N, C-alpha and C positions, 0 to 999 in steps of 0.2 A: 591342804586337798580338799574339794567339796564335800559337805556332807553329801550321803545316800539319802533321796530322796524317798520317802515312802509313800507307796502307791495306795490310796483309798479308794473305794467304790465310792460314786457320786452321792448317795445318802448319807454315807458317813462322812464324808466333806461336806456337805450342808448342813446337818446337825452340829459339827464342830464349830463352823461358821457363827450360826445363830446362837451357840452358846457362847462365843467370844464377843459378839455385838451386845448380846443383853447382858453380860458381865457377871455371868456364872462361871466362865473360866476365863483365866488370865492368858494373854495371847505369848504364843510361842516365845516372842523375842525379849519378855521382861526381863529383867535381868543382866541386860548387856550392857556394856560401858557405850553411850551413847556417843563419845568421842570417838571411838575406835569403829562405831558403826559408820560415822559420817567419813571417817578416813578412808575406810574399806570402800565405800561408794564412790568416794572421790577417785580413788585408784582405778575402780571398776570402769568409771565415766572415759577418762582420758585414756585407759590402757590401751584400747585397742588400736586409736591412733596415733598412739607414740610408739607403739611398737611399730605400725606399718611405716613410720616415719624412718626408725631406723634401721629395718631390714632393707640390705640392698636387693636389687632386681634378681641377681642369681639366687639368694637364700629364700625371698618369695617365692621362687618358680620350684626349689629344692622342698619346700614344706608344702606346697600344692600338689606335687609329683607324688609325694609319700602318702598325702590324704587321699589324691585319688587312688593311687594303687592299694591302700586298706579297703577302701569304700566299695570298689569293683573288685576286689578278691575273692568275695561271695563266703557262703559257711560251708566249707567241705565236709 
């Protein structure tokens, strides 16, 4: 499950970027296993294409139908 994205205002984001670039604060991804990061990226790059090839046209239509229903349901 993806991490929840923290929303920050523009000034805070700019401040954090400047601190990281100048070396005053380490990057958020330090401490991660580089091999695991590379494998995750590789899977992410080829994932959508591989999934599309594996799905039947009927299954793709079903997924698209569900997505459209959710999208157009509205917030009652």
